[in-house]
ZAKELUM-256704 format. One record per residue (C-alpha): x, y, z. Coordinates in steps of 0.25 Angstrom, whole numbers. Layout:
BEGIN
- X;Y;Z .
...
***
This chain:
BEGIN
- 148;43;248 .
- 144;47;234 .
- 143;61;229 .
- 128;59;228 .
- 126;54;242 .
- 134;66;247 .
- 125;75;241 .
- 113;67;246 .
- 117;65;260 .
- 122;78;266 .
- 121;77;281 .
- 110;66;280 .
- 111;53;287 .
- 101;42;288 .
- 92;50;297 .
- 80;59;295 .
- 82;74;296 .
- 72;83;305 .
- 67;90;292 .
- 62;76;287 .
- 52;74;299 .
- 43;83;307 .
- 51;89;318 .
- 43;87;330 .
- 43;81;344 .
- 43;66;344 .
- 28;63;342 .
- 20;53;334 .
- 22;52;318 .
- 14;63;311 .
- 10;64;296 .
- 21;74;293 .
- 31;64;298 .
- 29;55;286 .
- 39;65;280 .
- 49;59;289 .
- 48;44;285 .
- 60;38;279 .
- 64;24;276 .
- 75;15;271 .
- 72;7;258 .
- 79;-3;249 .
- 92;-6;256 .
- 103;-12;247 .
- 116;-18;252 .
- 129;-16;245 .
- 135;-29;239 .
- 145;-30;250 .
- 135;-27;261 .
- 142;-14;266 .
- 132;-4;261 .
- 117;-2;260 .
- 110;7;251 .
- 95;10;254 .
- 85;21;251 .
- 79;31;261 .
- 65;35;258 .
- 61;49;264 .
- 47;56;264 .
- 48;70;258 .
- 35;77;263 .
- 39;91;258 .
- 41;85;244 .
- 30;75;245 .
- 39;63;240 .
- 48;53;245 .
- 63;53;244 .
- 73;42;242 .
- 88;41;242 .
- 98;30;242 .
- 106;29;255 .
- 118;20;259 .
- 123;15;272 .
- 135;6;276 .
- 130;-7;281 .
- 139;-7;293 .
- 133;7;298 .
- 147;14;297 .
- 141;25;288 .
- 128;32;290 .
- 118;29;280 .
- 117;40;270 .
- 110;45;257 .
- 117;40;244 .
- 108;46;234 .
- 101;60;233 .
- 87;55;230 .
- 76;58;229 .
- 70;45;223 .
- 82;36;224 .
- 80;21;227 .
- 84;7;224 .
- 99;8;227 .
- 106;-4;222 .
- 121;-8;223 .
- 129;-12;211 .
- 135;-26;213 .
- 149;-20;216 .
- 143;-10;226 .
- 149;2;219 .
- 136;8;213 .
- 122;11;218 .
- 111;11;208 .
- 97;17;212 .
- 85;22;206 .
- 82;37;206 .
- 67;40;204 .
- 61;53;198 .
- 49;60;202 .
- 42;56;189 .
- 44;41;192 .
- 56;39;183 .
- 68;32;188 .
- 83;33;186 .
- 93;22;189 .
- 106;28;195 .
- 119;22;199 .
- 128;29;210 .
- 142;25;214 .
- 142;21;228 .
- 157;20;233 .
- 162;33;227 .
- 157;47;223 .
- 148;49;211 .
- 134;53;207 .
- 122;44;202 .
- 122;40;188 .
- 108;38;181 .
- 109;26;173 .
- 94;24;169 .
- 82;33;169 .
- 69;25;169 .
- 55;32;166 .
- 48;25;178 .
- 50;18;191 .
- 62;8;194 .
- 58;-2;204 .
- 71;-11;204 .
- 86;-10;202 .
- 97;-20;202 .
- 111;-21;197 .
- 117;-32;188 .
- 127;-41;195 .
- 138;-34;187 .
- 134;-20;190 .
- 133;-16;175 .
- 118;-15;175 .
- 105;-12;183 .
- 92;-19;181 .
- 80;-11;186 .
- 65;-13;185 .
- 57;-1;180 .
- 43;3;174 .
- 44;5;159 .
- 33;14;155 .
- 27;12;141 .
- 33;24;133 .
- 21;23;123 .
- 12;26;135 .
- 20;34;144 .
- 29;41;135 .
- 44;40;134 .
- 53;43;146 .
- 53;58;148 .
- 40;60;140 .
- 30;54;149 .
- 15;55;144 .
- 3;60;152 .
- -8;50;154 .
- -17;58;144 .
- -6;56;133 .
- -5;41;135 .
- -12;30;127 .
- -23;21;134 .
- -18;9;142 .
- -22;-5;137 .
- -22;-14;149 .
- -22;-29;147 .
- -17;-34;161 .
- -20;-33;175 .
- -10;-25;185 .
- -8;-14;175 .
- -6;-4;186 .
- 1;-4;200 .
- -1;5;212 .
- 9;16;213 .
- 15;13;199 .
- 3;15;190 .
- 2;9;176 .
- 12;-3;175 .
- 7;-11;163 .
- 13;-1;154 .
- 25;2;163 .
- 30;-12;166 .
- 42;-14;175 .
- 54;-19;167 .
- 67;-25;171 .
- 78;-15;165 .
- 93;-16;164 .
- 102;-4;163 .
- 117;-2;163 .
- 123;3;176 .
- 131;14;169 .
- 118;19;162 .
- 125;16;148 .
- 112;11;142 .
- 97;13;144 .
- 89;2;152 .
- 85;-11;145 .
- 73;-19;148 .
- 74;-34;152 .
- 59;-35;152 .
- 48;-31;142 .
- 34;-32;140 .
- 22;-27;149 .
- 27;-36;161 .
- 31;-30;174 .
- 45;-35;179 .
- 52;-33;193 .
- 62;-40;202 .
- 74;-38;194 .
- 86;-47;198 .
- 100;-49;190 .
- 106;-63;189 .
- 120;-64;195 .
- 126;-64;182 .
- 118;-52;177 .
- 113;-60;165 .
- 99;-61;169 .
- 88;-53;177 .
- 77;-59;184 .
- 64;-52;187 .
- 49;-55;190 .
- 38;-52;180 .
- 24;-57;176 .
- 25;-59;161 .
- 15;-70;158 .
- 2;-68;151 .
- -7;-69;164 .
- 2;-62;173 .
- -9;-52;177 .
- -19;-63;180 .
- -11;-73;188 .
- -1;-63;194 .
- 11;-72;192 .
- 25;-66;191 .
- 37;-74;186 .
- 52;-72;188 .
- 60;-70;175 .
- 75;-69;171 .
- 79;-61;158 .
- 93;-58;152 .
- 99;-45;158 .
- 104;-41;144 .
- 89;-40;139 .
- 90;-52;129 .
- 80;-63;130 .
- 67;-65;137 .
- 64;-66;152 .
- 64;-80;157 .
- 53;-84;167 .
- 58;-91;179 .
- 45;-94;187 .
- 32;-102;184 .
- 22;-90;183 .
- 14;-95;195 .
- 18;-85;206 .
- 22;-71;208 .
- 38;-70;209 .
- 46;-58;212 .
- 59;-52;217 .
- 69;-62;210 .
- 83;-62;215 .
- 94;-70;208 .
- 104;-79;216 .
- 118;-76;216 .
- 122;-88;207 .
- 111;-85;197 .
- 103;-99;199 .
- 91;-94;207 .
- 82;-83;208 .
- 75;-79;222 .
- 61;-73;221 .
- 49;-70;229 .
- 36;-77;225 .
- 21;-76;228 .
- 13;-88;224 .
- 2;-80;217 .
- -4;-66;218 .
- -17;-73;216 .
- -16;-81;229 .
- -14;-69;239 .
- -8;-67;248 .
- 5;-76;248 .
- 18;-75;254 .
- 29;-72;244 .
- 40;-83;245 .
- 55;-82;242 .
- 61;-92;233 .
- 71;-95;222 .
- 70;-101;208 .
- 81;-109;202 .
- 84;-103;188 .
- 89;-117;182 .
- 77;-125;186 .
- 66;-115;190 .
- 64;-122;203 .
- 59;-113;214 .
- 62;-114;229 .
- 55;-105;238 .
- 62;-102;251 .
- 51;-95;260 .
- 39;-104;260 .
- 41;-109;274 .
- 42;-95;280 .
- 27;-91;278 .
- 30;-76;277 .
- 29;-67;265 .
- 43;-65;259 .
- 39;-53;250 .
- 35;-43;261 .
- 26;-32;255 .
- 34;-20;251 .
- 47;-27;256 .
- 49;-38;246 .
- 63;-39;238 .
- 70;-50;231 .
- 77;-60;239 .
- 92;-58;241 .
- 102;-69;240 .
- 112;-70;251 .
- 121;-82;249 .
- 113;-94;251 .
- 101;-87;257 .
- 90;-78;251 .
- 85;-65;259 .
- 71;-61;258 .
- 60;-53;265 .
- 49;-59;274 .
- 37;-52;280 .
- 34;-57;294 .
- 24;-53;304 .
- 25;-38;302 .
- 39;-38;299 .
- 48;-39;286 .
- 61;-47;288 .
- 72;-52;279 .
- 74;-67;278 .
- 84;-77;272 .
- 83;-91;267 .
- 93;-101;261 .
- 91;-102;246 .
- 91;-117;247 .
- 78;-116;255 .
- 84;-126;265 .
- 83;-116;277 .
- 72;-107;282 .
- 71;-92;280 .
- 77;-84;291 .
- 76;-70;295 .
- 88;-61;293 .
- 81;-48;296 .
- 69;-49;305 .
- 63;-42;318 .
- 51;-34;320 .
- 53;-25;308 .
- 50;-23;293 .
- 61;-24;283 .
- 56;-16;271 .
- 68;-19;262 .
- 82;-26;263 .
- 94;-31;256 .
- 106;-40;258 .
- 120;-40;252 .
- 134;-42;256 .
- 130;-48;269 .
- 122;-36;273 .
- 107;-36;275 .
- 100;-22;274 .
- 86;-20;278 .
- 76;-8;278 .
- 69;-11;291 .
- 57;-4;298 .
- 50;-5;311 .
- 37;2;316 .
- 46;13;322 .
- 57;14;311 .
- 57;18;297 .
- 64;8;287 .
- 79;8;291 .
- 91;2;285 .
- 97;-10;293 .
- 108;-19;289 .
- 113;-32;295 .
- 126;-39;291 .
- 127;-55;290 .
- 111;-56;291 .
- 110;-70;285 .
- 108;-83;293 .
- 120;-92;293 .
- 130;-81;291 .
- 139;-74;300 .
- 132;-69;313 .
- 124;-57;308 .
- 128;-43;312 .
- 118;-34;320 .
- 108;-26;311 .
- 113;-11;309 .
- 103;0;306 .
- 109;10;296 .
- 98;21;295 .
- 90;28;305 .
- 79;35;297 .
- 69;33;309 .
- 77;39;320 .
- 75;54;317 .
- 60;52;314 .
- 57;44;326 .
- 65;54;335 .
- 53;64;332 .
- 42;55;329 .
- 37;45;339 .
- 35;31;333 .
- 26;20;339 .
- 30;6;340 .
- 18;-4;337 .
- 15;-15;347 .
- 12;-28;341 .
- 0;-36;346 .
- -9;-48;342 .
- -24;-48;340 .
- -33;-60;339 .
- -42;-60;327 .
- -56;-66;327 .
- -52;-80;323 .
- -40;-80;333 .
- -29;-76;324 .
- -18;-67;330 .
- -16;-54;322 .
- -3;-46;323 .
- -6;-32;327 .
- 1;-19;331 .
- -3;-7;339 .
- 3;7;340 .
- -1;16;351 .
- -2;31;347 .
- 10;40;350 .
- 8;47;363 .
- 0;36;369 .
- -6;40;383 .
- -10;29;393 .
- -25;27;395 .
- -29;34;382 .
- -35;27;370 .
- -32;31;356 .
- -39;30;342 .
- -32;18;335 .
- -31;15;320 .
- -31;1;315 .
- -21;0;303 .
- -23;-11;292 .
- -12;-14;282 .
- -14;-16;267 .
- -11;-28;259 .
- -17;-37;265 .
- -4;-45;263 .
- 5;-34;270 .
- 7;-31;284 .
- 10;-21;295 .
- 23;-23;303 .
- 35;-18;310 .
- 38;-7;301 .
- 36;8;301 .
- 22;13;298 .
- 21;28;297 .
- 6;26;296 .
- 5;20;310 .
- 15;30;316 .
- 7;41;311 .
- -6;35;317 .
- 0;33;331 .
- 7;47;329 .
- -7;53;328 .
- -12;47;340 .
- -19;34;335 .
- -16;20;340 .
- -13;11;328 .
- -16;-4;327 .
- -13;-13;315 .
- -11;-28;312 .
- -8;-39;301 .
- -21;-46;299 .
- -22;-59;292 .
- -19;-56;277 .
- -6;-48;281 .
- 7;-53;276 .
- 19;-56;285 .
- 13;-68;291 .
- 9;-82;287 .
- 3;-83;273 .
- -10;-89;278 .
- -11;-76;286 .
- -10;-68;274 .
- -20;-77;266 .
- -30;-76;277 .
- -38;-65;270 .
- -39;-72;256 .
- -54;-73;252 .
- -62;-84;256 .
- -64;-87;241 .
- -50;-91;239 .
- -47;-106;235 .
- -34;-106;243 .
- -33;-100;257 .
- -46;-94;258 .
- -47;-83;269 .
- -56;-72;274 .
- -54;-62;264 .
- -50;-48;267 .
- -58;-42;278 .
- -59;-56;285 .
- -49;-61;295 .
- -40;-49;292 .
- -51;-40;297 .
- -53;-49;309 .
- -38;-47;312 .
- -38;-32;311 .
- -50;-31;320 .
- -43;-40;330 .
- -31;-30;330 .
- -41;-19;333 .
- -48;-27;344 .
- -35;-31;351 .
- -29;-17;350 .
- -41;-11;357 .
- -40;-22;368 .
- -25;-21;370 .
- -21;-6;369 .
- -28;3;378 .
- -24;15;369 .
- -33;10;358 .
- -47;17;358 .
- -56;6;353 .
- -67;16;350 .
- -57;24;341 .
- -52;15;330 .
- -48;18;316 .
- -44;8;305 .
- -36;11;293 .
- -28;4;282 .
- -24;5;267 .
- -26;-5;255 .
- -30;-18;261 .
- -30;-10;275 .
- -40;-1;268 .
- -48;-13;264 .
- -48;-18;279 .
- -51;-4;284 .
- -63;-3;275 .
- -67;-17;278 .
- -66;-14;293 .
- -76;-3;293 .
- -85;-11;285 .
- -85;-22;295 .
- -83;-15;309 .
- -86;-2;316 .
- -74;-3;325 .
- -67;8;319 .
- -71;23;320 .
- -63;27;307 .
- -56;21;296 .
- -46;25;285 .
- -47;15;273 .
- -35;18;263 .
- -33;14;249 .
- -42;2;253 .
- -47;-10;245 .
- -62;-7;247 .
- -68;-15;235 .
- -60;-27;232 .
- -69;-30;220 .
- -66;-17;213 .
- -51;-17;218 .
- -49;-30;211 .
- -52;-23;198 .
- -46;-9;200 .
- -33;-11;208 .
- -19;-12;202 .
- -18;-26;207 .
- -33;-29;202 .
- -36;-44;202 .
- -25;-47;213 .
- -35;-47;224 .
- -40;-60;219 .
- -28;-66;226 .
- -35;-64;239 .
- -49;-67;234 .
- -47;-79;227 .
- -55;-75;215 .
- -56;-64;205 .
- -66;-53;207 .
- -73;-58;194 .
- -75;-72;200 .
- -80;-67;214 .
- -82;-52;215 .
- -90;-54;228 .
- -78;-60;235 .
- -71;-46;233 .
- -83;-38;237 .
- -85;-46;249 .
- -72;-42;255 .
- -73;-28;250 .
- -75;-17;261 .
- -84;-9;251 .
- -94;-21;252 .
- -96;-17;267 .
- -96;-2;265 .
- -110;0;271 .
- -105;-5;285 .
- -94;6;285 .
- -97;16;295 .
- -83;19;300 .
- -78;33;295 .
- -68;30;284 .
- -57;38;277 .
- -54;32;263 .
- -40;35;259 .
- -35;32;244 .
- -25;35;234 .
- -30;40;221 .
- -19;32;213 .
- -20;19;221 .
- -20;8;211 .
- -20;-4;222 .
- -33;1;228 .
- -38;11;218 .
- -45;23;224 .
- -59;17;220 .
- -57;8;232 .
- -58;20;241 .
- -69;27;233 .
- -78;15;234 .
- -78;15;249 .
- -80;30;249 .
- -91;31;240 .
- -98;19;247 .
- -97;25;260 .
- -101;39;256 .
- -114;33;249 .
- -117;26;262 .
- -117;40;269 .
- -104;38;276 .
- -93;48;277 .
- -80;42;272 .
- -68;51;268 .
- -59;48;256 .
- -46;54;254 .
- -39;52;240 .
- -24;54;238 .
- -20;58;224 .
- -8;52;217 .
- -6;41;228 .
- -6;26;226 .
- -9;14;235 .
- 4;18;242 .
- 0;31;248 .
- 3;28;262 .
- 17;22;259 .
- 22;30;247 .
- 12;41;244 .
- 16;55;243 .
- 21;60;257 .
- 11;71;257 .
- 0;62;254 .
- 5;52;265 .
- 4;63;275 .
- -9;68;271 .
- -15;54;271 .
- -10;52;286 .
- -15;65;290 .
- -29;62;285 .
- -30;48;291 .
- -25;53;304 .
- -35;64;304 .
- -46;55;300 .
- -44;45;311 .
- -42;57;321 .
- -56;63;317 .
- -63;50;319 .
- -56;42;330 .
- -56;54;340 .
- -63;49;353 .
***
């Protein structure tokens, strides 16, 4: 254990202290219990497979921020998992090729970053080898351990000022915009802060040098086995903002020469991963963001011939799970990759030759949020509906190897929390939609359920729409049942994790390829079928006291539902898409919605308005709470304002709550204090309006 880890750990093990959660008898989850949430993130296996490093993220309600530290654990479980760095914003731990050093990124409160190296096997302190003025999103060692490549945003000093002398907005020159996608939610302006591939000496003997230049965004950095080249993904052609294609590139790691394009500029490539012999690069690929939604496929490209071979087309599942995508990992003659499947996220492997079918190496009714493999050890951060993401390892997990050893769980972040907070396990069920389609659904009874009593019940609708609910921990659901509500939810058509045709069923009728119902069509039928079946199946559901809520696309569906049904007594429409025509012009991903519509908003504005909840506002009589973040760039706050203004003009009594300083990610990554306030106001809203 290093000197730094001794200082950081004290008497702490991989468990939560009583001071970190509300001390009370075991009852359902309450808003203040958000302060007890913890999770494992970004596990990385040492080269010999004997150790795993990972990040533990904690919620600090008192300081109103998140804390992250790097932890380590022995893969064989013989040593307790323990903190390795002091934090409070340490992330992205990466082993050196010889396993002797650990690099990581230490964040600062002002958004800047420092790349640090810390000896692992003997005493020592962290050494800062590179300071960076903005966020660092990727970090990887060169094969010889001499250098580190990273991806970081590079603010234009003429606008933002030199490092350490940042300018206030009033002192900046005006922005000249010439391309779409100039901003990103949670990140702000990006066209003048492009993400670049950088290389720095691991001993910090020289400043970072850039391998990419120009206004183009770059990500997905991967070293060639000989260290001479670096691969990355980037859209660098003239029409990148119109066709949304992204290519794979390679560039010399010494910074000499221009990047060389590997792909055909006809799809969106990402997450390159170099083969051990240096002849191939594995990748993830979406056919086109203008033909949404499509499954991401995993494949390889031969560097000598340019020939591509995709290995997952027969799987008919999404191989780039939302929020859990990572580069494929080479493991001998196989490739490991993530797969989203019917409310779960698994890890699969497939022969590189393409001769065999993909096979699961980590499956089950659970959600793998991040994972890694090295030295014969598979490490996964895995969650279930009643457990936080925990670290689990398995030796010899690959098919055709020695018999695999049993899985071993190395952390217990959930146990102390669950000993004081009663967590509810969802019950799966199937609803039959209007056209006979079977819809996967779940129900959660309220904590303290009493036989013979009916309870107000909330229908939750997920965002996306090409995302999914599933077998992972949801503080939202646990808070709702902890407050005494029943909870129902489903994965309607349009969701990911099922067949591609399931996801594409909500494309607009105007689409030339695979026309569907549009948003608010079969997906609306499916969520209403979930409601109907739950009311029939569960005697604890009060059919006369139903609420509906959702965020983003879930907010769209909430607004749509109260414009097309009077089934609900109250609604909460959050960060919603209420006017798709205005959203297609004001979102940070403006023009991307044509991938569902099939035509631009200039060609067919009526197609956007027809599927917009705001077009049906006169039919909305259900009391609605409108929740929106003021810095939301994905669904800008005008989307909430339009609904509020229209309803008020009609003499209705909507309420709108605005969260300052928050983005589209309020529910997942907003300030902890705001997360608590948000939950309290939503629970109070439904309490007041669903009381029998």
